[in-house]
KOLZA-980318 format. One line per 2 residues: number of its first residue (from 1); for each residue x, y, z of C-alpha. Coordinates in pm, 1 decimal. Each point is the difference from the previous one (the first is absolute). Example, Ala and Ser with C-alpha at 12.3 -4.5 7.8 and 13.67 -1.06 7.14 Angstrom:
1> 1230.0:-450.0:780.0; 137.0:344.0:-66.0
This chain:
1> -2.0:2.5:2.9; 280.5:236.5:87.7
3> 169.8:-68.4:-334.7; -322.5:68.4:-189.6
5> -57.3:328.7:206.1; 355.6:96.7:-81.1
7> -41.8:-51.9:-372.4; -337.7:195.6:7.0
9> 166.6:283.4:178.5; 285.9:16.5:-252.9
11> -254.0:-1.8:-285.5; -190.5:293.4:157.1
13> 330.9:186.5:47.2; 85.9:-62.6:-365.6
15> -342.5:131.1:-116.9; 39.0:311.2:225.2
17> 332.8:89.5:-162.3; -18.0:321.3:-187.4
19> -43.0:-35.8:-387.1; 346.2:155.8:-52.1
21> 174.8:-270.9:218.4; -182.7:-287.3:-176.6
23> 90.1:154.2:-340.4; 365.8:28.3:102.9
25> 7.8:-372.4:79.9; -69.5:-81.7:-367.0
27> 307.3:-25.1:-229.1; 20.0:209.5:-310.7
29> -86.5:-313.8:-209.9; -293.5:-94.3:215.7
31> -155.9:348.5:-17.1; 18.8:19.7:-378.3
33> -356.0:17.3:-148.1; -46.8:-229.7:-297.4
35> -168.4:134.1:-309.3; -273.4:-245.8:52.4
37> -70.9:120.6:348.2; -4.3:354.6:-122.2
39> -250.0:-91.5:-266.7; -226.7:-174.2:248.8
41> 22.8:297.0:237.7; -102.3:246.0:-277.5
43> -302.5:-223.1:-99.8; -116.1:-7.6:369.5
45> 32.1:378.1:14.4; -190.4:39.5:-314.3
47> -284.7:-257.6:71.7; -12.6:30.5:388.1
49> -62.0:-380.2:53.6; 230.6:-305.6:-38.9
51> -274.0:-174.0:-186.6; -28.5:260.4:-274.8
53> 370.1:42.3:-15.7; 44.6:-375.6:-48.9
55> -263.3:4.4:-276.9; 181.9:288.7:-180.2
57> 337.0:-182.7:22.1; -153.2:-334.9:-78.6
59> 134.0:-158.7:319.8; -155.2:-147.5:311.9
61> -103.7:214.1:298.8; 224.3:-195.7:243.8
63> 291.8:97.9:-233.8; -97.0:359.5:39.1
65> -27.6:-21.9:370.7; 336.6:-182.5:29.7
67> 176.7:268.0:-210.6; -138.2:277.3:221.6
69> 131.1:-164.8:302.3; 339.6:-27.9:-148.6
71> -20.0:352.3:-121.3; -85.7:130.0:345.8
73> 277.6:-209.0:154.4; 261.6:138.6:-245.2
75> -115.5:359.9:12.3; -5.5:3.6:378.5
77> -333.7:180.1:38.1; -375.6:-70.4:-21.6
79> -139.4:35.2:-341.5; -382.7:-55.0:47.0
81> -262.9:-7.6:264.9; -315.1:-211.7:-40.7
83> -350.5:159.9:-0.5; -251.1:-259.8:-61.7
85> 86.0:-141.2:-339.1; 221.6:281.7:-104.7
87> 363.2:87.8:55.5; 65.4:354.3:109.0
89> 355.3:109.2:-100.0; 210.8:161.2:268.8
91> 178.7:335.0:-54.4; 318.5:-197.5:-61.4
93> -169.9:-211.4:-262.7; -108.3:307.7:-182.6
95> 354.8:137.9:5.2; 129.8:-327.0:-136.0
97> -275.1:-9.4:-262.8; 91.8:341.5:-127.6
99> 354.6:-125.6:-78.7; -137.6:-319.3:-161.9
101> -206.8:203.0:-228.3; 296.6:205.4:-100.4
103> 193.5:-316.6:-81.8; -281.4:-152.7:-190.6
105> -39.8:315.1:-207.5; 371.9:-4.5:-70.5
107> -18.7:-363.0:-115.6; -296.9:87.8:-227.4
109> 216.0:295.5:-144.0; 279.5:-233.8:-64.1
111> -235.8:-241.0:-172.2; -128.8:284.4:-218.8
113> 351.6:115.0:-90.3; 86.0:-366.2:-105.3
115> -307.7:-12.8:-212.7; 81.3:340.8:-153.2
117> 353.8:-116.7:-81.7; -117.6:-325.0:-138.8
119> -251.1:167.2:-218.4; 250.5:274.0:-107.2
121> -187.5:277.2:171.6; 268.8:126.1:224.6
123> 374.1:63.1:-22.7; 261.0:230.2:-107.1
125> 203.2:12.1:-321.5; 322.9:185.2:-60.9
127> 68.3:65.0:-378.4; 298.9:157.9:-150.7
129> 32.1:68.5:-379.7; 206.1:172.8:-249.2
131> -154.1:322.0:-138.8; -56.8:-135.5:-347.6
133> -244.3:-251.8:142.8; -102.1:157.8:322.3
135> -109.9:329.6:-154.7; -175.8:-167.4:-299.8
137> -182.0:-324.9:28.9; 40.6:-89.1:369.2
139> -250.9:242.5:140.2; -282.6:-149.9:-200.4
141> 105.2:-347.0:101.7; 12.8:102.6:369.6
143> -339.9:164.5:-36.7; -168.4:-310.4:-148.0
145> 156.1:-210.9:272.9; -101.0:234.4:277.5
147> -360.1:-12.1:-115.1; 9.3:-381.1:46.1
149> 162.0:32.6:345.3; -129.0:331.7:147.5
151> 149.1:-58.9:349.9; 345.1:-49.5:-134.3
153> 263.6:269.2:94.8; 237.7:47.0:-301.2
155> 316.8:225.3:-1.3; 166.0:76.2:-329.5
157> 346.6:146.6:-26.3; 154.6:114.1:-338.7
159> 375.3:-67.8:-29.1; 258.4:-105.8:-255.5
161> 38.1:-362.8:-85.6; 329.8:-10.8:180.3
163> -169.2:111.0:325.5; -289.4:-240.9:-50.9
165> 242.9:-292.2:-30.8; 195.0:121.2:303.8
167> -311.2:25.1:218.2; -113.9:-347.1:-105.4
169> 339.3:-142.0:102.5; -45.3:180.5:349.4
171> -349.6:-126.9:50.3; -133.2:367.8:-13.4
173> -297.5:-76.5:-225.2; -265.1:-249.2:-88.1
175> 6.3:50.9:-373.5; 262.3:177.8:-219.0
177> -32.1:78.7:-364.7; 306.1:89.5:-200.4
179> 202.5:-56.7:-314.0; 137.9:-353.8:-18.6
181> 367.4:26.4:114.9; 298.0:-218.8:-25.1
183> 125.7:132.7:334.5; -260.7:-199.4:205.4
185> 113.3:-169.1:329.1; -90.7:-329.8:162.0
187> -209.0:194.1:257.8; -251.0:81.0:-270.2
189> -283.6:-198.4:-167.7; -80.4:118.8:-350.8
191> -303.1:-69.1:-223.1; -3.3:130.4:-350.9
193> -292.7:243.4:-47.5; 20.2:96.5:-372.3
195> 223.9:110.3:-280.6; -50.4:355.6:-118.8
197> 204.4:84.5:-307.5; 67.0:379.7:0.9
199> -146.7:211.6:-278.2; 112.3:318.8:-184.6
201> -175.4:318.6:67.8; 10.3:320.3:-195.4
203> -182.0:334.4:-22.7; -315.9:14.6:-208.0
205> 91.6:54.4:-364.3; 363.7:-106.4:40.9
207> 144.6:-179.2:-310.1; 29.9:-328.2:195.7
209> -386.0:-7.7:48.9; -18.2:-103.6:-372.3
211> 154.5:-323.9:91.8; -193.8:-297.6:139.2
213> 304.7:-142.3:171.1; 310.7:208.9:93.7
215> 341.3:-169.5:-43.3; 308.3:89.1:197.1
217> 155.2:155.5:-308.0; -291.5:236.1:-33.6
219> 119.7:188.3:309.9; 326.6:97.7:-164.2
221> 51.5:378.2:15.4; -315.5:81.2:191.1
223> -35.5:193.6:321.5; -65.9:-252.1:277.6
225> -134.0:14.2:345.4; 156.4:-280.4:201.4
227> -69.6:-175.6:320.4; 258.4:33.0:290.5
229> 330.3:-198.2:-43.8; -104.5:-278.8:235.7
231> -328.2:-64.3:-167.2; -19.0:-353.7:-155.3
233> -154.7:141.0:-319.5; 273.5:267.0:-22.1
235> 272.2:-268.4:47.4; -129.7:-235.3:-277.4
237> -68.1:276.7:-247.6; 333.1:161.3:50.5
239> 171.7:-339.9:-57.4; -222.7:-57.9:-311.7
241> 75.3:336.7:-157.6; 368.1:-27.8:58.8
243> 0.1:-350.4:-152.5; -180.0:129.0:-310.9
245> 182.2:323.6:-34.5; -317.5:216.5:71.2
247> 84.7:355.0:118.1; -280.1:167.8:190.3
249> 12.9:361.1:122.1; -67.7:-29.6:377.0
251> -171.2:304.8:116.4; -135.8:-100.7:354.9
253> -0.5:-295.3:219.6; -262.6:-52.8:275.7
255> -59.2:-257.1:270.4; -382.3:-37.0:-64.4
257> -183.4:-121.7:-312.8; -276.3:246.7:65.5
259> 252.1:287.0:-10.8; 159.4:-146.3:-316.1
261> -340.5:-6.5:-165.6; -85.0:356.0:98.1
263> 322.2:117.9:-170.6; -82.6:-191.5:-310.8
265> -345.1:158.2:-7.8; 163.1:344.2:27.7
267> 213.2:-73.4:-306.6; 340.6:-49.6:160.8
269> 61.2:-324.2:-184.6; -100.9:-356.8:-46.2
271> 60.8:-288.3:250.9; -33.2:-367.5:70.8
273> -194.4:-78.2:318.3; -192.7:-287.9:155.8
275> -326.0:-62.0:-170.0; -214.7:30.3:313.7
277> 105.1:353.9:72.9; -27.6:84.6:-378.8
279> -354.5:-136.8:-13.1; -112.3:189.8:305.7
281> 126.9:321.1:-158.6; -164.0:-61.0:-331.8
283> -233.6:306.8:45.4; 312.2:229.8:-7.4
285> 92.9:134.1:-348.8; 234.1:-293.5:-69.2
287> 2.1:-283.4:-233.9; 80.1:-370.3:113.7
289> 162.7:-254.5:-221.4; 142.2:-341.3:56.2
291> 377.5:-15.5:7.9; 228.1:-266.9:-150.4
293> 192.9:-189.6:84.7; -191.1:-64.3:323.7
295> 199.0:82.8:311.8; -19.8:-251.3:284.6
297> -204.8:171.4:260.5; -194.9:-226.2:233.2
299> -174.5:59.9:334.1; 11.6:-228.3:299.5
301> -176.8:-41.3:328.2; 237.2:-4.3:290.5
303> -38.0:-153.1:346.5; 223.7:-79.0:294.7
305> 144.2:-339.4:-28.9; -85.8:-252.4:270.3
307> -293.3:203.0:134.8; -332.3:-160.7:-28.5
309> -234.6:236.9:-196.8; -329.6:82.5:152.8
311> -315.2:-125.5:-167.4; -87.1:353.7:-93.1
313> 344.7:57.4:-164.1; -45.6:-316.8:-202.2
315> -348.8:111.4:-119.2; 124.4:350.6:-102.0
317> 292.3:-149.8:-185.6; -229.5:-224.2:-201.9
319> -238.8:300.1:-63.8; 306.7:212.0:-101.5
321> 120.7:-250.6:-250.3; -342.0:-51.2:-162.9
323> -79.0:367.0:-15.6; 340.0:108.6:-140.7
325> -7.7:-260.1:-278.1; -358.2:90.4:-97.0
327> 94.5:375.5:7.4; 323.1:-45.4:-204.3
329> -195.4:-184.9:-267.1; -227.4:294.8:-42.7
331> 310.6:236.8:-0.2; 159.3:-199.7:-278.6
333> -306.7:8.7:-206.7; -47.1:377.6:61.9
335> 360.9:78.2:-102.5; -50.7:-195.7:-332.6
337> -313.9:200.7:-58.8; 177.5:321.1:46.4
339> 263.5:-95.0:-250.5; -279.1:-85.8:-260.2
341> -192.0:322.1:56.7
């Protein structure tokens, strides 16, 4: 009898311990609330009875009751008081529930973000392109892609092809568009975008406009507006003219195709530029003709090597390739029509 009484007295003392002392006796591991216990607690808070909570979670009522006992033990404070068939949350339970609702909302937000990323409705895209492409065709390609993905944030930077390639090698962009270069490095992944043979441009009424195709020899003795020395068109054209003994009168050299075309329109001279820039400037007082022999000018898409591209970057690259090829087909047809007119 004395042993039984002693055990009962010990139990009473344990029950009378302050909640803080009982909580302190639990190890960190023992006091961790499981996701399932939190889910059950939230259901009871929402439905006010263990029976309704069990129905909502498709589990048994005893399972709910057991989870609440575990939860109260781990938390170290009373969660509910019974009032007939209903459970009345304590102030501590309301405080805990406020935190639970915040966590649940965060989880729902993460789920929505995952869905948006999966369905290409969210993300960021950093694009860097050379002026001849970034100031001509690329804006319309970005516009059509943005209409398909209105929540996508896109940044566009216009730089030289050298800078585009350097940034790809440093993982400073998602997609780069530049002239295909022989100076690429192993840190860069490249995909050929298109080949764009340059064209000859001249002021309206210039003698060259009578030709359907301008040959390199036709430039001999003419005033010429040239691209800057590092430009790939300039380098190839200089080599071609030297090989064939063609002497041009170099009046001005410029770094941008748009500036070159404006100078041609003002009558400074003729030039050979990329066909995209020439076509975009067709409303200026200039004439556009194919140039032979074709110079090797191709554009490529550059990406950092070894970095997995995002789904949205892959989707944009596919859109870019299809749109560019379709547009250039129309440009080629338009230039031929200009030569016939």
